[in-house]
N, C-alpha and C positions, 0 to 999 in steps of 0.2 A: 423504474420497476421492470424486472425482466419478464419476458414472455416465454416461460419454460414449455418445452414439449412434454406432452403427457407421458410418453414412454420413459422419460428420464427418471421418473419416480420408481420404476420397476427394477432398477439396478440393485438396490439394497433394501431388504425388508427388515424392519426393526421391530422388536417385541419389547414392550415395557414390562420389566420385572421389578423386584424390590431392590432397594439399596443393598449393595453387597458388603457393607461394613456393619459390624455389630454395633448397634447404637449405644450411646452413653445413657446413664441414668437421667431421668427427666428432671432431677434436682439440679443438674448442671446446665450451663448455657448451651453447650454442644448438644446435650440430649434434647433440650427443648427445640433447638434449631433443626435437628434431624427429624424430630416429630413433625414440625411444621412442613419440612420438605416432603416427608412421607405423605402428608395430607395433600399437598399440592400435586404430587405426581400420581395421585389416585383420582384426579378430577375426570369427568366425562370427556374432556378435551382429548385425552389419550386413548380413548376407545377407537378413534379414527385417525390419529396423527402420531408422529414419532417424536421422542425426546432423547437427547443426550445431555447428561449433566455430570459435572465433576467439580468438587469443591475441595481444596487442600489448604491447610493451615501452615503458612510458611514460617510463622513464629515458633510453633510447636513441632514443626516438621512431621505432620501426620495428615493422612487423608480423612476428611470428614464425611463426604458423601460421594457415591459413585452410582450412576445409573446409565447403562448403555454407553459408558464413557469410551469404549474402544470401537464403537460402531463408526463406520465411515459415512460421513454425511456431507452435504453441500454446505460450505461455510459462509456463503455470500461474502460480504465485505470483511468478515473475520479473517479472510485470506490476507488482508493487509497487515494483520498482526505478524503473520509468518514473514511477509516481505520486509516489514520494518525491522524486526529483530535480526533477520538474516543480513540485511544491509548494515545495521549497526555492528554486528559481530564481525563481518568480513571486511567492511570498509571504514567504519567509525563515523561518528557524527561530524567530524571535521573534514571528511573527504570531499574534495571539490568536484563540482560538476561544471565542466568548462564548455564555453562556446568560443572558438578561436578564429580570428581573422589573420590570414597570412598573405604574403605577396611572393610571386615568383618573377624571375627576370630582373631587369635593372631599371632604375629611375634616372631619366635624363630630362632636363628642362621641364620639371614638374609633371612629366608624363611617365606612367608605369608601362614600360615596354615588356609586358608579361601579363600574367593572370592574377586576379584577385580571388582568394579562396576563403571560404568560411566552413569550418569543420564543426558540425553539430554534435553536441553531447547529450541531447534529449533533456535539456534543462527546463523543467516546467515553470520556473520562475522568470525566465527570460521575458523582459517586457519591452514595449515599444521605445521607451526612453533609453534603454540600454542599447538597442539597435542604433539609435542616433549617436550614442557615444562611440560605437564602432565606426560609423561613417565619419564622425568628426576626428577620430584618431588618424584615419587616412588623410583627411584634409590637413590636420596639424603636422603630418609628416611631410607636407609640401607637395603632395600629389593632387593635381587638379584635373588630370585626365587619365583614362585607362585605355590602353591600346588593345589589350587582350579581352578575355571573357571573365565572367563571374562564375566560378566553380562552387556549387553547393555540395559539400561533401557530407552525404547522409549515410555513409557506409558503416556507421556504428552498429546498425541492426538491419535485419532483412527489410525488404520493401513492403511487407504485409502491413496494412494500416489497421487491421483488426487483429485481436488476439485469438489464440486457438480456442475454438468453441464459442466465439462470440456470434450473435445473430445479426443478420443484416439490418434489423429494425431497432437494434440497441442504440440509444442516444449516447454516443461516445465521441471522444476526441481522437482524430487520426493519430496512430502511433508513429510519429515522424521525429527524427532527431533534431530538426530545425523548425521550431515553432515559436511564435511570438504571441504572448498572452493567450496561449493554448489555441492559436489559429495558424493554419498552414499558409502563411503569407509572408514569410521572411523576406523573400526576394523583393516583393512589392514594397515593403516597408523600407528596406535598404535603398532601393532605387529612388524612392520618394525623398529620403533624407539626403541622398547625393544631389538631387535636383535642388533642394533647399540650400545646400552648402556650395553649389556651383561646381561640383565635380562632374566632368563630362566624359562621354565615351561609352557609357553603358545604357542599354535599354533591354526590354524583355527578350528580344531576339538574340541577345548575347549572354543569356543565362542558361547554364546547363548543370545537370546533376552529374558530378564527376569527382573522383578522388583527388585530393590535393597532391601536387608533385612532392616528391621526397626532399627536394632541395629548397622548398618554400621557407620563407623566414617569417617568424611570428611578429605581427604588428600590434595586436591587441587581443586580450582575453577577458571575457566576462565570466565571473565565477559565482556560484552559490554552493552551499554545502548540503550534504545529506541531512544534517540537523535542521537546516532551514526549510527543507521540503516536508519534514514530518508533521508540523502542526496542521497544515491544511489537509494533508493526506489522511490524518487520523481524526481530527476534530470535525472536519467537513466531509470526510470520506470521499475525497477527490480521486477518481480512478486514474486519470492521466498522471497525477503525481506518484501514485503507487506503481504504475507501469514504468515510470522513469527510473525508480529505484530498482525495479526488477531487471531492467536492461543495464543498469550500472553493474549489477551482479554479473550479468551475462558478459559484459565487456571485460571483466576481470580475466576471462579466459584468454584474452589477447587476440581472439578471432575477429575478423572484419569481413562480412557482418557477423555479429554474435546473435544467437537466437535463444528461444525458450529453453531448449535442452541444456544450453550452457549455464543459464541462470539456475535451472533445476539442480545442476551438479553441486552448486554451492549450498543450496537449500537442503539437498540430501545429506551433505556433510554435516550440517547442523542437526538434522533429524537423527543421524547416527550418534552424534555427540550426546544427545539427551537420552540415549539408550533405546531408541525405537528403530524400526525397520523401514527405510525409505520406500521400498517396493510396496508397502501396504497403503501408500497414499498417492494421490494424483495431484500434481502441481501443474496446472494449465496456464496460469497467468499470475500477475502480481496483485490484482485488484479484487478478484472474486466475481468478476462479470461472467466468466466462462461457465458454460454448461458442464464442463468436464472436471472441475475441481472436486476433490474428495479428501477431507481431513477428518479428525476425530476430536472430541473434547479433550481426550488424554493428550494428544499432540499439542494442542493449544496451551493447556496447563503446563506441560513440561517446558515449552518454550518461554512462557511467561515467567516460570520459576527461574529458568536460566537467566532471563533478563533482569529479574529482581536481584539476583545474587551477583550480578556483574555491575559494579558501580557505574562504569562509564555508559553502559547500555541503559541502565535504569534512569540515569540523570537526563538522558535524551528522550527516552520512550515515555516515561510516566507523565511528564508535563504535557505531552502531546495528546494524551487520551482524553476523550470527552468526560466531563465530570457531571454526575447525576444532579439535575436541577440547577445547573450552573451554566454550562456552555456546550458548544458543539452539537452533535446529534442527540445528546442526552439533556439538552437545556430544558426541555419541557416534560421530562420524565422524572418520576420519584420525588416531585416537589412536596414539601411539608411532610416528609417521612424521615425515618432514621437513616435512610440510604442517601438522602441529599447531602452532597459534599463528601460522602464517604465511599462512593463507588466511582472508580476511574476505569472506564471500559470502552472497548470498541464495539459499535453496533454493526449489524449486517442485515440487509433486507433485499431479497429478490422474490419473485412470485413463488409462493409455496414454502419459503424458507425465511426464518428470522433467527438471528444469533446475537449473542452478547458474551464477550470474554474480557476479563481484566482483573482488577483488584478491588477488594472491599476491606474496610476496617471493622472488626468486630467490636461489640461493647466492651470487651476486655482489652482492646487496643491491639489485638493480634492482626497481622496482615494476612488476608485470605486471598487466594488466587482461584478463579473459577472460570468455567466455560459452559455455556448453555447453547444448544442448537435445537430449535424447533423446526421440524420438517413435515411437509404434507398439510400445512395449515391453509385454510381457505382465505383468511384475512391476516395481514401482517400484524394488525392490532391484537389478535389472539396471542401471538407469540410475545409481543412487547409487553402486554399487560401481565402475562404469566411470569416473564423474566423479572419484571418490576417487583412482583410479590416474592420471588426468590431472593432478590437483593435486599428487600426489606427484612426478610427472615434472617439473612446473614448479618444485618446491622442492628437488629433489635434485641432487647434484653429478653 
């Protein structure tokens, strides 16, 4: 849970008005649904809090409900929707995230007369057992001793371990390109594995952070894909997984180190593609932890619509979203309602903000895309309970 500064809520003042779409007749499902949403947006909750709501029917290609849909609001972890769709659009689900071991110099009499290098790719899935595989690859190559040093190449991104706008007391994983099981102890794990395998010559005094020489030769690569990162990132709302994909986008620029502004360039390109103006939004990080993110329900719906209409993106994104009453961060929500199993959406919660954006299936079988952002709430449950009622309205007859 984030500890927001009180001044941050003064940036944008939202006023709740009426749905700006002429409602259908109450004899139709859409008319009844719109009436339900009108009732929900008239609750006392919105005398003191703000709401942004946008519902669009992808099957009929029409907007069903809009309320403050262009207001800029803090998305919380709905920022991950932007990161995921941008990564799938620019990189694809099959794009590898690599951690590579290389050697420089020459090997004589089982001794590496040169340096061992490991280039980090900020792979959130890199596990202890895979570090052992890297150590064993060196052993199997006939190298039993290293005369040089161990270079940890973390030049993929800047040395900042926190994102822009993160607070010192946020419970976050350091944003480092070489992590093992989300812990900053790659060198310790590798040295321990070398000791187990009998590879000599290295200790902590001969480990340094330095770029890999250009003439180094690849010995071993551990890879995972963007598509493999998505399930935990979306269903469990893992911040480090989201920041990994954010910096994969940044690395596309070819810069070393690559930074937030490089990632934003690719996200801005996608915002332009869906017909919106990038300057109207603030992209501070990939996870939604930052104080400085500002999106709108309209932007989230536009991106989700693009994702739905792109088969390769939809096939990777849709299964990764939490399912109401079934799994992920929606496992215990909307159970025993019409929304159970029919809502696939990303949750978001920070202090003062609750959000939910994704897809729902209407009683007529239409695919609906929606985005809800509650801001200025004193309890996260106020937002979640209200969002659940909206989803039930979307899925009920």
